[in-house]
Short mmCIF file of the C-alpha atoms (twelve columns), coordinates in Angstrom:
data_MODEL
# 
_entry.id   MODEL 
# 
loop_
_atom_site.group_PDB 
_atom_site.id 
_atom_site.type_symbol 
_atom_site.label_atom_id 
_atom_site.label_alt_id 
_atom_site.label_comp_id 
_atom_site.label_asym_id 
_atom_site.label_seq_id 
_atom_site.Cartn_x 
_atom_site.Cartn_y 
_atom_site.Cartn_z 
_atom_site.pdbx_PDB_model_num 
ATOM 1   C CA . UNK A 1   -3.437  -157.084 -92.992  1 
ATOM 2   C CA . UNK A 2   -2.080  -160.398 -91.752  1 
ATOM 3   C CA . UNK A 3   -1.603  -163.623 -93.721  1 
ATOM 4   C CA . UNK A 4   -4.961  -165.099 -92.639  1 
ATOM 5   C CA . UNK A 5   -6.841  -161.960 -93.688  1 
ATOM 6   C CA . UNK A 6   -5.005  -161.947 -96.997  1 
ATOM 7   C CA . UNK A 7   -5.856  -165.617 -97.590  1 
ATOM 8   C CA . UNK A 8   -9.530  -165.084 -96.651  1 
ATOM 9   C CA . UNK A 9   -9.916  -162.223 -99.118  1 
ATOM 10  C CA . UNK A 10  -8.092  -164.235 -101.785 1 
ATOM 11  C CA . UNK A 11  -10.398 -167.224 -101.274 1 
ATOM 12  C CA . UNK A 12  -13.512 -165.055 -101.517 1 
ATOM 13  C CA . UNK A 13  -12.210 -163.419 -104.701 1 
ATOM 14  C CA . UNK A 14  -11.359 -166.794 -106.263 1 
ATOM 15  C CA . UNK A 15  -14.798 -168.266 -105.545 1 
ATOM 16  C CA . UNK A 16  -16.516 -165.123 -106.826 1 
ATOM 17  C CA . UNK A 17  -14.350 -165.173 -109.950 1 
ATOM 18  C CA . UNK A 18  -15.474 -168.725 -110.685 1 
ATOM 19  C CA . UNK A 19  -19.129 -167.653 -110.745 1 
ATOM 20  C CA . UNK A 20  -18.317 -164.632 -112.933 1 
ATOM 21  C CA . UNK A 21  -16.454 -166.909 -115.370 1 
ATOM 22  C CA . UNK A 22  -19.437 -169.294 -115.479 1 
ATOM 23  C CA . UNK A 23  -21.805 -166.370 -116.169 1 
ATOM 24  C CA . UNK A 24  -19.639 -165.027 -118.995 1 
ATOM 25  C CA . UNK A 25  -18.619 -168.298 -120.661 1 
ATOM 26  C CA . UNK A 26  -21.863 -170.203 -120.020 1 
ATOM 27  C CA . UNK A 27  -20.195 -173.639 -120.130 1 
ATOM 28  C CA . UNK A 28  -22.402 -176.649 -120.682 1 
ATOM 29  C CA . UNK A 29  -23.194 -178.927 -117.742 1 
ATOM 30  C CA . UNK A 30  -20.479 -181.462 -118.606 1 
ATOM 31  C CA . UNK A 31  -17.921 -178.699 -119.082 1 
ATOM 32  C CA . UNK A 32  -18.712 -177.329 -115.606 1 
ATOM 33  C CA . UNK A 33  -18.354 -180.826 -114.154 1 
ATOM 34  C CA . UNK A 34  -15.034 -181.416 -115.919 1 
ATOM 35  C CA . UNK A 35  -13.801 -177.971 -114.895 1 
ATOM 36  C CA . UNK A 36  -14.529 -178.720 -111.241 1 
ATOM 37  C CA . UNK A 37  -12.788 -182.096 -111.514 1 
ATOM 38  C CA . UNK A 38  -9.809  -180.338 -113.122 1 
ATOM 39  C CA . UNK A 39  -9.973  -177.862 -110.224 1 
ATOM 40  C CA . UNK A 40  -9.663  -180.763 -107.788 1 
ATOM 41  C CA . UNK A 41  -6.674  -182.042 -109.788 1 
ATOM 42  C CA . UNK A 42  -5.193  -178.529 -109.569 1 
ATOM 43  C CA . UNK A 43  -5.726  -178.379 -105.798 1 
ATOM 44  C CA . UNK A 44  -4.275  -181.844 -105.211 1 
ATOM 45  C CA . UNK A 45  -1.233  -181.031 -107.329 1 
ATOM 46  C CA . UNK A 46  -0.694  -177.748 -105.486 1 
ATOM 47  C CA . UNK A 47  -1.196  -179.485 -102.141 1 
ATOM 48  C CA . UNK A 48  1.488   -182.014 -103.088 1 
ATOM 49  C CA . UNK A 49  3.929   -179.294 -104.169 1 
ATOM 50  C CA . UNK A 50  3.297   -177.230 -101.029 1 
ATOM 51  C CA . UNK A 51  3.624   -180.210 -98.661  1 
ATOM 52  C CA . UNK A 52  6.861   -181.398 -100.290 1 
ATOM 53  C CA . UNK A 53  8.266   -177.856 -100.322 1 
ATOM 54  C CA . UNK A 54  7.669   -177.547 -96.605  1 
ATOM 55  C CA . UNK A 55  9.229   -180.940 -95.892  1 
ATOM 56  C CA . UNK A 56  12.408  -180.131 -97.842  1 
ATOM 57  C CA . UNK A 57  12.510  -176.571 -96.536  1 
ATOM 58  C CA . UNK A 58  12.037  -174.787 -99.890  1 
ATOM 59  C CA . UNK A 59  9.265   -172.477 -98.673  1 
ATOM 60  C CA . UNK A 60  6.685   -172.105 -95.954  1 
ATOM 61  C CA . UNK A 61  3.027   -171.034 -96.075  1 
ATOM 62  C CA . UNK A 62  1.646   -168.997 -93.207  1 
ATOM 63  C CA . UNK A 63  -1.801  -168.000 -92.033  1 
ATOM 64  C CA . UNK A 64  -5.131  -169.535 -92.846  1 
ATOM 65  C CA . UNK A 65  -6.354  -172.817 -91.425  1 
ATOM 66  C CA . UNK A 66  -3.350  -175.133 -91.623  1 
ATOM 67  C CA . UNK A 67  -4.361  -178.523 -92.983  1 
ATOM 68  C CA . UNK A 68  -3.133  -181.899 -91.679  1 
ATOM 69  C CA . UNK A 69  -0.038  -180.302 -90.169  1 
ATOM 70  C CA . UNK A 70  1.638   -180.266 -93.584  1 
ATOM 71  C CA . UNK A 71  1.917   -176.494 -93.849  1 
ATOM 72  C CA . UNK A 72  -0.831  -176.173 -96.461  1 
ATOM 73  C CA . UNK A 73  -3.707  -173.851 -95.519  1 
ATOM 74  C CA . UNK A 74  -7.157  -175.357 -96.151  1 
ATOM 75  C CA . UNK A 75  -8.371  -172.084 -97.681  1 
ATOM 76  C CA . UNK A 76  -5.592  -172.342 -100.261 1 
ATOM 77  C CA . UNK A 77  -6.612  -175.890 -101.120 1 
ATOM 78  C CA . UNK A 78  -10.249 -174.854 -101.607 1 
ATOM 79  C CA . UNK A 79  -9.183  -171.768 -103.550 1 
ATOM 80  C CA . UNK A 80  -7.193  -173.869 -106.002 1 
ATOM 81  C CA . UNK A 81  -10.274 -175.976 -106.764 1 
ATOM 82  C CA . UNK A 82  -12.094 -172.841 -107.901 1 
ATOM 83  C CA . UNK A 83  -9.001  -171.364 -109.560 1 
ATOM 84  C CA . UNK A 84  -8.389  -174.555 -111.563 1 
ATOM 85  C CA . UNK A 85  -12.051 -174.740 -112.544 1 
ATOM 86  C CA . UNK A 86  -12.063 -171.098 -113.664 1 
ATOM 87  C CA . UNK A 87  -8.895  -171.427 -115.717 1 
ATOM 88  C CA . UNK A 88  -10.256 -174.607 -117.312 1 
ATOM 89  C CA . UNK A 89  -13.408 -172.831 -118.440 1 
ATOM 90  C CA . UNK A 90  -11.447 -169.770 -119.582 1 
ATOM 91  C CA . UNK A 91  -9.231  -172.035 -121.687 1 
ATOM 92  C CA . UNK A 92  -12.260 -172.455 -123.948 1 
ATOM 93  C CA . UNK A 93  -12.116 -168.769 -124.897 1 
ATOM 94  C CA . UNK A 94  -11.741 -169.487 -128.641 1 
ATOM 95  C CA . UNK A 95  -15.174 -171.173 -128.477 1 
ATOM 96  C CA . UNK A 96  -16.560 -168.052 -126.781 1 
ATOM 97  C CA . UNK A 97  -14.978 -165.864 -129.472 1 
ATOM 98  C CA . UNK A 98  -16.776 -167.929 -132.130 1 
ATOM 99  C CA . UNK A 99  -20.087 -167.446 -130.287 1 
ATOM 100 C CA . UNK A 100 -19.438 -163.703 -130.348 1 
ATOM 101 C CA . UNK A 101 -18.513 -163.883 -134.054 1 
ATOM 102 C CA . UNK A 102 -14.974 -162.700 -133.397 1 
ATOM 103 C CA . UNK A 103 -12.206 -163.930 -135.695 1 
ATOM 104 C CA . UNK A 104 -10.506 -167.062 -134.416 1 
ATOM 105 C CA . UNK A 105 -8.755  -170.149 -135.714 1 
ATOM 106 C CA . UNK A 106 -10.466 -173.368 -136.686 1 
ATOM 107 C CA . UNK A 107 -11.759 -175.388 -133.706 1 
ATOM 108 C CA . UNK A 108 -9.022  -178.008 -134.095 1 
ATOM 109 C CA . UNK A 109 -6.485  -175.330 -133.081 1 
ATOM 110 C CA . UNK A 110 -8.191  -174.380 -129.802 1 
ATOM 111 C CA . UNK A 111 -5.310  -176.022 -127.919 1 
ATOM 112 C CA . UNK A 112 -3.179  -173.055 -129.023 1 
ATOM 113 C CA . UNK A 113 -5.466  -170.803 -126.995 1 
ATOM 114 C CA . UNK A 114 -4.921  -172.971 -123.917 1 
ATOM 115 C CA . UNK A 115 -1.150  -172.884 -124.481 1 
ATOM 116 C CA . UNK A 116 -1.197  -169.080 -124.741 1 
ATOM 117 C CA . UNK A 117 -3.233  -168.915 -121.532 1 
ATOM 118 C CA . UNK A 118 -0.647  -171.040 -119.700 1 
ATOM 119 C CA . UNK A 119 2.186   -168.842 -120.973 1 
ATOM 120 C CA . UNK A 120 0.405   -165.709 -119.723 1 
ATOM 121 C CA . UNK A 121 -0.827  -167.064 -116.387 1 
ATOM 122 C CA . UNK A 122 2.406   -168.785 -115.298 1 
ATOM 123 C CA . UNK A 123 4.434   -165.604 -114.687 1 
ATOM 124 C CA . UNK A 124 1.314   -163.820 -113.386 1 
ATOM 125 C CA . UNK A 125 0.838   -166.567 -110.793 1 
ATOM 126 C CA . UNK A 126 4.488   -166.261 -109.786 1 
ATOM 127 C CA . UNK A 127 4.142   -162.488 -109.548 1 
ATOM 128 C CA . UNK A 128 1.087   -162.910 -107.320 1 
ATOM 129 C CA . UNK A 129 2.986   -165.320 -105.104 1 
ATOM 130 C CA . UNK A 130 5.878   -162.916 -104.689 1 
ATOM 131 C CA . UNK A 131 3.458   -160.062 -103.929 1 
ATOM 132 C CA . UNK A 132 1.757   -162.203 -101.262 1 
ATOM 133 C CA . UNK A 133 5.034   -162.242 -99.333  1 
ATOM 134 C CA . UNK A 134 4.220   -158.611 -98.468  1 
ATOM 135 C CA . UNK A 135 1.327   -159.965 -96.381  1 
ATOM 136 C CA . UNK A 136 3.348   -162.744 -94.772  1 
ATOM 137 C CA . UNK A 137 1.443   -165.460 -96.641  1 
ATOM 138 C CA . UNK A 138 4.604   -167.394 -97.542  1 
ATOM 139 C CA . UNK A 139 8.369   -167.212 -97.413  1 
ATOM 140 C CA . UNK A 140 10.768  -168.976 -99.782  1 
ATOM 141 C CA . UNK A 141 14.372  -169.866 -98.963  1 
ATOM 142 C CA . UNK A 142 17.113  -167.689 -100.417 1 
ATOM 143 C CA . UNK A 143 17.824  -169.875 -103.469 1 
ATOM 144 C CA . UNK A 144 14.182  -169.963 -104.587 1 
ATOM 145 C CA . UNK A 145 13.644  -167.562 -107.497 1 
ATOM 146 C CA . UNK A 146 10.869  -166.069 -109.590 1 
ATOM 147 C CA . UNK A 147 11.806  -168.548 -112.355 1 
ATOM 148 C CA . UNK A 148 11.295  -171.490 -109.983 1 
ATOM 149 C CA . UNK A 149 7.859   -170.187 -109.052 1 
ATOM 150 C CA . UNK A 150 6.930   -169.522 -112.687 1 
ATOM 151 C CA . UNK A 151 7.864   -173.119 -113.530 1 
ATOM 152 C CA . UNK A 152 5.765   -174.400 -110.610 1 
ATOM 153 C CA . UNK A 153 2.786   -172.428 -111.944 1 
ATOM 154 C CA . UNK A 154 3.488   -173.658 -115.466 1 
ATOM 155 C CA . UNK A 155 3.348   -177.315 -114.405 1 
ATOM 156 C CA . UNK A 156 0.249   -176.712 -112.294 1 
ATOM 157 C CA . UNK A 157 -1.583  -175.067 -115.198 1 
ATOM 158 C CA . UNK A 158 -0.498  -177.653 -117.770 1 
ATOM 159 C CA . UNK A 159 -1.696  -180.547 -115.604 1 
ATOM 160 C CA . UNK A 160 -4.970  -178.759 -114.829 1 
ATOM 161 C CA . UNK A 161 -5.770  -177.877 -118.436 1 
ATOM 162 C CA . UNK A 162 -4.662  -181.252 -119.769 1 
ATOM 163 C CA . UNK A 163 -7.005  -183.012 -117.361 1 
ATOM 164 C CA . UNK A 164 -9.880  -180.719 -118.389 1 
ATOM 165 C CA . UNK A 165 -9.264  -181.056 -122.117 1 
ATOM 166 C CA . UNK A 166 -8.792  -184.843 -121.924 1 
ATOM 167 C CA . UNK A 167 -12.112 -185.254 -120.070 1 
ATOM 168 C CA . UNK A 168 -13.881 -183.100 -122.661 1 
ATOM 169 C CA . UNK A 169 -12.292 -185.014 -125.523 1 
ATOM 170 C CA . UNK A 170 -13.227 -188.394 -123.991 1 
ATOM 171 C CA . UNK A 171 -16.790 -187.187 -123.515 1 
ATOM 172 C CA . UNK A 172 -16.958 -186.018 -127.119 1 
ATOM 173 C CA . UNK A 173 -15.594 -189.339 -128.312 1 
ATOM 174 C CA . UNK A 174 -18.037 -191.340 -126.166 1 
ATOM 175 C CA . UNK A 175 -21.047 -189.212 -127.007 1 
ATOM 176 C CA . UNK A 176 -20.382 -187.929 -130.495 1 
ATOM 177 C CA . UNK A 177 -23.354 -185.892 -131.468 1 
ATOM 178 C CA . UNK A 178 -24.326 -185.436 -127.795 1 
ATOM 179 C CA . UNK A 179 -23.399 -182.797 -125.235 1 
ATOM 180 C CA . UNK A 180 -20.020 -181.383 -126.238 1 
# 
């Protein structure tokens, strides 16, 4: 399989995953909206990282529909919208555990769940990136390491989840007693 085929399958899986996450977590309308906005933040952040990396020669993305000549495939940009939205919704898993009557901490400690999610997903994202090299989807320069990629994923996830949680908190503050 070539890089474009790999990216196409990855995009389809990411979009499908978003709908599965929505079916399982059943987020409220505002939460879905905030998750999609956080997904856009995620995609824009990744786009910025990818474009800068290409310009400074840190790594290069291949395949897909290259976007604006900056070395960032459009399918990757779209995929990160859905990935960011999915992770945002998943970060509310303590709330889902409470719905299912599973033991969990008090609601004011739900941020711990998001932090744990970031710590788990950061190295998994880096692992996925390094596996995608087998399909020619990207190539880093020799000094770029797994730790660098894990840190890139860490910052991406923190910014995504912070934007989601801040929007939810602002909505709660503005509409206390309303849709939370």
